[in-house]
N, C-alpha and C positions, 0 to 999 in steps of 0.2 A: 957688273962683276965685282966691283969694289964693295958694293952694298952687300952682296951675298957673302963675301969673305968676312966683312965686319960682323955680319950676322952669325957666321959660323964661329967666330972668335967669341962673340958675346954669349952664345948658347952652345956650350961644348956638347950638350946631349943631342943636338939636332943632327949631328953626323951619325950618331948611333941609331936615330929613329929611322933612317933609311934602310936599316937592316931588320926592322921589326915588321911582322904581319899585324894587320889591324885586329883588335879584339873588341867585342861589343860590351859597352857598359850598360846599355839598355836595348832590349830586344822587343819586337812587337808581340803582343799577347792576344789571346782569343777575345773576341768582342761580339756583342749582340746589337743588332739594329732594332730599335724600338720605334714603331710606327714609321715615319718618313724622315727621321732625323739621321743625317750622315754621321759616321763614326770616324775617329782619327786614329791612325797607326803611327808609331814613332820608334826610331832606333837611334842609338848613339854609339860611335866607335872612335878609338884612338890607337895608334895614329892612323889617319885615313886621309887620302887625298880626294876620294870620291865615294859617295854612297848613293845607291839607287834601289828602288823597290821593284820587285818582280811579283806579279799577281797571276796566279793560275798559269805560270810558265811564260807570261808575256811581260816585257818591260813596261813600266809605267812611264808615261811621257814626262820628259824632263821638266816641262812647265808645270806639272802637277805637284812637284816637290817643293817643299818649303825648307830651305837649308839654313843652318845657324852654325857659325864657327866660334870656337873658344879654345882656351888653353888649360890643360890640367895643371893645377897649381903645385901638386906634389911631384910631378915628373917633368913638367914643362913641355910635355908633348902636345901636339895640336889635337883638338877634339872637334868632331863634326857630328851634328845632330840633324836628322831629316824627318819630316812629317808629311803624310799624305792623308787625304780624306777619301772614304769609300761610301758611295750612296747605295740606297736600296735598289735603284734601277740596275746598277752594275752587278749586284748579287743576283737579282732575279733573271738576268740574261742567261745564266748557266744553271738556273734552278732545275733540279731533277737530273742533271748530268753528273755532277760531283759537287763537293763542298767548295765554297769559295775560300782561297787562301792567299796570303801574301807573305813575303820574306824580304829581308834586306841583304844586299851584296855590297861589301866595303872593299876599296882598293888602297893599296900602298905600293911603294916601289918594290916591296918584297913579294907581293902577290895579293890574292883576294881571300876574303872570309865571308861565309854565308851565316845569316842568323837562323833561329828556329822559325818554323812556319806558324803563322797566326791565322786562325780560322775565323771568318766573318759569317755569322748566322743571323737570319731574321727571327726575332723573338716574337712569340705569340702564346696565347692561352685560350683554349676553346671554352665555350660557355657551359656545355653540358657535362656533368659528372658521368663517368663510366659506371659508377655504382654509388648510390646514396644510402645513408642510414635510414632505417625504417622504425616506426613506433613499435614498442614492445611493452608487454605487461608481464612482469616476473615476480615470483614470490621472493620474500626476503632471504638473503644469503645465497641466492642462486647466481651463477655466473652469467655475465652479459658480454656479448661481442657485437660491436657496432661496426659493420664494414664501411669502408670509404675508398673508392678508387677515383682519384682526382681527374679533371679533364686533361686531355693531351696538351702538351705545351713545350716550348723551347725558350729558356732552359726549363728542365722538369720542375713542376710546381712543388713547393714545400707545403706540408699539411700541418695544420694545428686544429685543436678541438675547442669548442666553446660549450660551457654549461650555463644555461640561462644568461648568455652573452658575456660570461666571464671565462677567461682563459683557463683551460685545464692544464696543470703543470704536474706531470708524473713525478718530478723530483720532490714535490711537497706532499704527495699523497701516495703511500705505498700500495694502496688498493687499486691504483690505476696505472696502466702502461699502454704505450702505442707500439704496435707491431711494425716491422719493416714494410709491410704492405699497407700501412697507414690505418689499420683497424684500431678502434678504441676498445680496450678490454677492461671490464670491471670484474675483479676476481670474485668478490662477494657483494651482492647488491645490498645496499643499506637504504633506510628510509630517506636519508639525506640525498641519495642519488636520484630521487624522483625529480626530474627536470626535463627541459627541452635541450637536446644536444644538436649541435651544428658542426659540420665538417667545413673547414675553410682552406682553400687551396690558393696559393699566391706565388707569383714570380715577378720579374722586373716589369712585366707588361700590365698585369691586372691582378685583382683579388676576387675570387669567386666563392660564393656561399652555397652550400647544399640546402635542401629543404630540411627544416628542423624535424627531428625525431623525438617524440614524446616518450620518455621512459617512465613508466609507473611501477613503483615497487610496492606491492600490496602485501598485506599480512592477513592470512586466513585466521578466522576466530577460533578460539579454543574454550572449552567449558571450564569454569572454575569448579571446585569441589562442591558437593551438595551441602546445603545448610542443614542444621538439625531440624527434625520434624517439629512443626509448630504445635502448640497446644490444641486440643479439640475445640472446634468452633462453638460447641454448646457445652454448657455446664451440666446439662441433664439430658440424657437420651442420645439419639443418633446424630452424628454431625460429621464434620470433615476436618482433616488436618493435612497440611501440605508442607513441602519443602521446595526449595528453589535453588537455581544456580544461574550464573550470569556468563554471558559470552565475553569474558574479560581476561582470559588466560591463553593467548593475548586477545585484546580487542581487535576486531577486524578493521583494517584501515585501507584506504585508497581502493575500495572496491573489492577487497578480499572477501572470501566466502564467509557467510554467517554460519554459526554453528548449526549442525544438523541435530534434530531431535527436539524434545520438549524442554523448556526451561523451568517448568513447574510440574511437580507430581502431586497428585491428591489421592488420598485413601480414606476410606470410611473409618470412623471411630465411634465408640460408644462409651459414654460416661455414666457411671452409676448415679442415679438420682438420689439425693438425700431424702430420707423418709423420716418425718417427725413422728415421735411416739404419741400414742393415744391410749387413754385409760380403757380398761375393760369395764364391763358392768360391775356394779357393787355386788358383793356377795350378800347372802341373807343375813339378817341380824342374828347375832348369837342369842342364846338364852339369857334371861335376866340373871345377873349374878348376885352374890351376897351383898355387893355394894350398891345394889339397885341400879346398875348400868349394864348395857349390852353394847356390842361393837359390830362393825362390818369392815370389809377390806376390798381393795381393787388392785389390779396390776397394770403396769405400763407395757402392755403386750398386744394391743390391737390397733395398729401394729406396734411392735417394739422398735425403738429408734435404731437406725442403721445408716451407714454411708455418710456419717456426719450430721444426721438429723438431730433435731432438738429433743431433749428429754421432756417427759410429761411434767407439768406444773401442778402443784396441789398436794394434799395429803394422801397417803396410801391407806391410812386407818381413820375411821370415823367412830367416835364414842359418844354415847348420850345416856341420859337417865331414862330408865325404862318404865318408871311409874309416875311421871310428871313431877318428879322431885318431891313426892309427898311421903315417902317411906324412909324409914331408917333401917328396917329389916323387912324382908319380904313376908307378907301375910299369907296365910294358907289360901291357895287358889289364885295367887298373883300371876302365875304362868298362863292360866286360862284367860285372864283379862287381857294380857299383852297379845295373845294370839288373836282374840276377837278384834282388837284395835287394828292389828296389821291387816286382817282380811278386809275390813271396811276400807282402809286406805288403798289397797290394791284395786278394789272394785271401783272406787272413785276415779283412779288413774285410767282404768280401762275405758270407762265411759267418756272421759275427756279425750282420749286418743281416738275413739270412734267418731266423735263429733268433728275433730280436726280432719280426719280422713274423708268424711262426707263433704266437708266444705271444699277441700282441695279438689276432690273429684268433680264437684259441680263447676268450679272455676275452669278446670281443664276442658270440661265438656262444652263450655260456652266459647272457648278460644280455639285457635288452630295453630299448630306449630309451623314456623316459617318454612322449613324444608318440605313439610307435607303439602303446604299450600303451593309452593313452587312446583312440586312434582305434579300436582293435579292439573296445573296449566298444560303440561306437556302430554299427559296421558288421557285426559277426559275425552278428547276428540278422536282418539285412535283405539277404540275398543273393537277388536276383531270379532268376527262372527263365526261360530262353529269351529273354533280352534281346538283340535285334539292334541294331546301330548304326543310328541314325536321325538325321534332321535335328533341329536345335535346336528348331524349332517344331513337331515331330511330337507330336500329342496323346497318343501311346502312352505318353509319359513320365508322363502324369498318370493313366493308367488301368492301369498294370502292377500286378498284385497281388503284393506281395513274399512270399517264402517265410518265414513267421514261425513255423517249426517250433520247438517248445520246445527251447531250447538254453540251457545254463547256462554263463556265462563267469565265471571266477574272476579277480578283479582283484588281482594281487599287488603292484603298484607302489604308490607313495605320492606324493601331490602335495606334501606337506610332511612334515618329521620328526614322526612320531606313534608312539604306543604301542598304537594300536587293532589289533584282529585283522583278518584279510583281509576286505574288503567284497565281497559277491557281487552280481552284477547279472543278473537273469533277464529274458528277452525272450520272452513268449508270443505265440501267434497273435493277430492283431487286424485291425481295419478299416484302411482306407487312412489315416485320420487318427486312429486310436485311440491313447490314451495308452499308455505303456510298462508295462502291468500295474498291479496294485493295490499292489505293494510299493514301498517307498522306494528310490530309487537315489542317495541323497545320498552323495557321495564324502567330504564333510566336514561333520559336524554341529557347529554352533558355539554351541549353547545351554547346555551343561552349565556349572555354576557354576565348576568348576575352570578350564575353558578361558576363561570370561569374565574370571576374575582374571588369567590369563596375558595375555589380549588387552589388558586395561586396563593391565597393567604395562608391556607393550611400547609401548602408545600413549602412556603418560605420559612417555616419553623423547623424544617428538617436540615440536617447537616450537609446532605448532598445537594441542596438547592443552589449553593453558590457555583457549582459547576454546570448548571443548566442555563440555557439562553433565556434572556428576559423577554417577556411577551409571549403571545400564543399563536403567532402567524405560522410557525413551523412546529406546532405541538397539538396533539390530540390527547384527551384524557376521558376517563369514565369510571364508573363504579360497577364492579363485577362480583358475581357470586358463582356458585357451582355450575350455573347454566352456561358460563363462558361468554364469549363475544368477540368483537373485533374493533381495533383502532386503525385509522387511516389518516395520513397527512396528504391532503388533496394535491394532485399534480406533481407528485414526487415519486410515485411507485413504491412508497414505503408503507408497510402495514404490519400489524401484529395481530395474529389469530390466537385467541385463548380458547382451546377446545373445551367441550363439556367435561366436568369433573376434574379439570386441571386445578381448580381452587377447591380446597376441602369444603365439604358441606358444613354449613353453620358459620362459615367465615365470609367476610366481605372485604375486598381489596379495592383501594383507589389506585388505578394504574394509569400511567402516562406513557406517551410515545413522543419523542422529540428528535428533530434533525439538527445537528450541530454544523456550524460553519467551521472551515478548517482553521481559521485564525483564532477560534475560541478554544480549541482543544489542541494541545501539543501532542502530536503523535510522532515519536522518534522513529526514523527510518535509517537503516544501516545498509551500507554497500549499494547494491543495485535494487533495493526494495522500492516499491512504488505503491501508492494508495490506489486501490481499484474500485472502491465503493464509497458512498457517503458514510460519515460517522454518525451512528444512531444510538440513542439511549432509550431504554424502556425500563420502567421501574414501578415501585421503589426497589432499589438494589437490595440484595440479600434475601428476597422472597423466594422460597423454595417451593416450586409447583409439584404436584403429584403426577402430572403428565406434561410432556414438552409443549410449550408454546411455539409458534412458528413466526419468525421475523422475516419479512420479505423486503428486499431492497435491490436496487439496480447495481450493475457493475459495468466496467468498460474494458474488460480483458478479452482478448481472442485466445481462449484457453486451449492449450495443447499440452499433453502430459510430458512430452520431451522438451518443451520450451519454457515451462513455468513451474515454479514451486509456490503454491498459494496457501496462505495460512489465515485462519480466522483468529483475530486478536480481540481480547477482552481486557478492559481496564479494571484493575483490582481496586479494593477499597483504599489501598494506600496510594493510589494514583498511578502506579506503574502498569505498563501494557504487557500482557502475557499472551503467549501462543497457546490457545486452548484446543486447536484442531489444525491438522495439516491435511488439506484436501487430497484425496487419492491414497492416503496412508491409512493403516488400521487405527481407528480411534483408540486413545489410551483411557478414555473416560466415557461413560454412557450419558453424561450430562449434556453433550453437545454433538450435533451432526449438521452437515451442510450439503445441500444439493445445488450444484452449480449448473445453470442453464444458459442459453445463448445470451440473454439480456438481463437476467435476474438470478439471484441466489436466495435460497430458502434455508434459514438457520433454525434447526430444532434446538431449543434450550430449555432446561429445567430451572435455570437461574437467570433472573432478569439482570440487566446491567448495560454497559456501554460496549458496542461492538463495531468492528471495522474489518474489511477484507484487504489484506496486504499481499502483494505478490513479489517474487524475486525472479528475475529472468535467468534462465539457464543457458541461453544462447542468444546471438544477435537476431535470430529469426523471431524472437518473441515480440509481440506488438500489442499496443493499446488502441482502442477506438477513440478518435477525436471527432467531435462535432464542430464543424466549421459553419459559423453563422455570421451574416453581414447585416449591419444596421447603418442607417444614415438619418440625418434630421428630416423631419416631415416637411419643414419649410426652410427656405434659404434667404434670409433678409439681407445678407451681405454677399460679397463676391466669393468669399471662401466657403468651401463645402467639405465636410469631413466624412469619410467612410471608415467605419470601424469593423475590423475582422476579428471575431472572437475564435479562439482555439480552446475548446472546452472538452473535459472528459464527457464521454457519451453516456450520461445518466440524466434522468428527468429532473432531479433536484437542482443540478447546476443550471440547466436550461431555464428552469422556472425563476431562479435568482437573477439571471441575466435579463430576462424579459421584464421583470419588475424594475430592475435598474434602468433599462432603456426607456421604459414608460416614464420614469421620472426625468430622464434627460430629453424626452421629446423625440426619441428616435423611432424609425419605422423599419420593419423587416424588408430586406431586399432578397427576393428569390427564395428558393428552398434550401434548407441546410444540407450540407454534404458530410459524408463520413470519410475520414482519412485514417488509414492504419499507420500508426507511428511506431517505428521499429526501434529496438534497443541497439542502435548502431553508433551511438555517441555523436551523431550528426544533428546539427541545428535545423530548425524549421525556417524556411525563407518564404517571403511574400513579396510579390511585385505586381505592378499594374501596367497593362499594355492596351494597345489599340484604342487609345483615347484620341478623339479628334483634336488635333493641335490647333486648328483654326478657332475652336470654341473654348477649349480647356487647356490648362497646363498644370503639371504637378509641381508642388513646392518641395518635394522630397529631393534632397541633394544626391543621395546614393541611388543606384539602380534597383535596390531591393532593401527590404527590412528583414531582420533576423531575430528569432526568439531562441535563446539558448536551450540546448538539449535538456539539461537538468531541471530547468524551470518547468518544463512540460512533464518530464518523466516522473518527477517526484509525486505529482498530483496534489501538492499542498497549496498551489496557487491557482485558485479556481477560475479567475476571470482574466486570463491572459489574452491580450489583444494587441493589434497594431492599428494605427490610425493613418490613413492616407489623406493628406490635406491637399485639396485641389483648389484651383482658382479659375473661375470663369472670366472670360475676357469681356463679357458684356452682361449687363443686368437683364437683358432680354432673353438670354440663354436659360432655358428651363428644362432641357432634356440632356441626359447623360447616357452615353453608350461606351462601354469599355469592358475589358476582361481583367480579372484578378487571378493570378496564379499563386497557389500555395503548394509547396513541395518540401520534402525532407532532402537535404543535400545527399547526393548519390542515391536517391530513391525516387519513387513514383510521386506524382503530384495530382492536384485537383485544379480545375479551371472553373472560375465563376464568370458567367456572362452577365454583366450588369447593364440593364437597359430600362430606364424608368423616367417618369416625368416628375421633376422636383416640385413643380407648382401644385401637383395633385397630392392631397393629404391622404396617404394610404395608411389605413389602420393596421394593427397587428393581425396576423392570420390566426384565426381561431383554431385552425387544425394543428398548429404547432404543438401546443400542449392542451388537449381538450380537457374541459372541466370534468372532474369525476363526480358522478351523481352520488347522492346519499349523504348521510351525516358522518362526521369524523368518528363518532362512537356509536356502535350498535351492540346491544346487549341481548342475550337470549336467542330465541328462534330466528329473529330477523337477521341475525348475523350469519346465518348458515342457509344454504340452498337445500340441503338434505333434511327432511323432517326428522325430528328427534327419535320418534318411535321406530320409523323405518331404518334409521341409522343403527339403532340397537339391534333390530332383527338381522341386519346384514352382518354386524359384528358377531353376534351369537352363533350365526350359521357358518361363517367362514373362518373364524378363529380356530376351531378344532381341526386337526388334520383330516382331510378328506381322502377318499379312495382315489388313487391315481393322481394325486395332487390337486383335486378339485376343491381348493380352499383359497385362502388369501394369496398364496403364491401365484395361482393362475390369474387372479384379479390384478396383481401387480404387473404380471407379464402383459396382460391386455391393455393396461394403462401405461406401458413403456416405463415401468419403475422397477424392473427386475434386477437392475444393477445395485439396488439398495436393499436386497433381501436380508443381508446379515444384520443391518441396522433394525429393520422391522422385526426380525426374529428375536432381537434382544429385549423387546418391549413386551409387557404383559398382554397387550392386545395389538397384534400386527395390523389387523384390519382397521382399527381405529386410526393408526398412524397413516395408513394409505388414504383413508377418507379425509383426515385432517389436511394432508398435503393437497388432495384434490380441491378442497375448499379454499386453501390459500392460493392456489394457482388460478382458479377459475371464477373467483368472486368478482363482480356480480354477474358476469356474462357467461358463466359456464353452461354447457349443454347437458342438462340432466338426462336427456334421452339417450345420449351416448353412454353415460355412466350406467343408466338402467339396462341398456343393451349388454354392456360388459358383465354386469351382475347376473343378468338373465342367462347369458351363455355359460357362466360358471355353474349356475343352478341347473341348467339343462344337462350339462355334462355329468354332474353329480347325480341328478335324478335318473338318467339313463342307467347308470351303474347300479343305483339303488333298485331299479326295477329288475335288472338281471339277477341281483342277489335274491329278490323276493321269489323269482321263478325257480 
């Protein structure tokens, strides 16, 4: 009692504390349990004699409290602080009934005080987003909204956005803001906004990332203004002038659409040729004058100079003494003497002119004009019997049997200076459309090595030679005249047909055909464009033909009007590539035309040059054909063994190059090649190996598959793409391998290769893969065509004029399934010649002449029946 009294005296405020209710200096706050870690709740009150926690309406056991006493320095009142711990198990006991809560109750002598409730929750964050952002392609300045609904979590997740792994801060970029629903909004898309965007959700438990969404901001191309028309291509006569524009206003970027329409326009132009002046004949001499002279004159009028031509050189007036300079004055009768002298001079001149004329005639009689000689080769063996004049549409022109009696014509002329002996041409009896015998009728063989060296030597002096490949492996060349001919590059499907009369009579052209490797020629591709064919040159460039030649080459497109926009490109003299034709559209020029078939295209061109077929996909359904080919070493001296899987464009020229390459590497073909349709879906190509006996072999590949990027394949500019599977046999005695190789496009269909072969067996290349083409690379004249020349001319003259009820070239085109090209055929001087030229290009050397003859005969019968009715 004494102690208490002394304490009361020492602390006068303690008496007053008994009249105060406790108040809390620290109250328990809401807390989250992370994983299995217990959480602590605390409260502090003054003045308080006791403090206890009550959780969910029940008192916490006294032993679970940790109590601490102290004194408030400012008031001197006692302070009590109490702590408890709450475990995950305690909270989970009432999970689903109500939320777990706790509060403090403090006592003093004046009463009790309760603190606020503190809720204890178990924190978590689900793994899966309720909504993730998706990839988008948008045009520039278009608005973008990337939605993101984070996973469910307690406490609710906070959301932030990453652009290429860098934090997007709306405070630093006014073009960006985040909605209350966590969506990222780009007000106007910029090129800099092309990136991968990731939505990140986080709370105290974890941090979750959504799948990245690739945003591509593209720019559609726009045409620049047209340039001024160029000068006429010729300084004299008919030529061409052009103007151009570029797809640079703006330039297409990030897959934006390339400009629609032509980038070059051409138009015909005519330049007046300069005409040099020439003198007329001298006039007669004037009478002898008093000065013993007479004169004569001439004029610069035959022709007169025009269009900048040069004037005549020399005197207009000629004066001379008329009496041999012996007179001073004219004697009586001098005029008569002068007249007699003039008559004698004229007579002498006439005799001399007569002698010269006789000599020239004799020389021409002994020789033969080249064109006449050439024509006689074709016509001597085809003299029809009892041909009566008939109408142009008379069917008898189609049914006359020519007299093909065996006749041997010896050709003594020469198309170009040569040292060869005389070439003989033999024309035996034959069918209406039979070929000209089994012998060769080539007027100029161009494949010997000596001639190849001469040709390359001459070619190297030209300016365009530096852009041609060196060597003659992928080149054919020959010398041609009006007879026409054909060039072929063996085992590539590439050929050039020069029809008769395409080269003007009297001219001789040295023509070449060459295949380029993609690394040799830079072909720029924009957007989704892809190379669909080999790059082929025929020349010399700038040669203007009088009739279209036909260039045949393979392609790898699965053509469909709604999926593709296909253009024929030609390289100009300046080295730039120009669109000269859009397939399926109305041609803007008559110089070019293209027929696209399942495996090949046939290009009609009146100008030789460098060509390629380029396509642009219009939808993801567009696809290219890939040729999948497997090669492996023919022998295996070590434990390692490599299998190479090539993914090639499905054209013969690429396959030929790979086979030549593998022959050098010592590889052998495994199985038959497969065709895979590769779609424009932006997905890569994957390759994997399966079902390999693990007791005999193991793969040294670390990953489960290999991958070739989409754009490496789609561009078509990398011809020999392949993957190598390196295997290791566990024993040197193992000499057989059985496995499967899968090749597929991600999210697409695939192909399976079953590999089963004997390593020790030396398997040679399969000859059927690329069969050798028969014949020489260059054929000139009749041997280059299956239809005899005279019969061809009869068909043309009969079917070109319009027939009754359409029994003319239109019906022939329909029977040959070429009626979709009638507008092109009709634009040419001889539509029938175009049809026959295309038939020659498509069916040489194995075309069925009987089928063609049947089609021609049907047209003739139809026209003949109508003709008979008219006669009745």
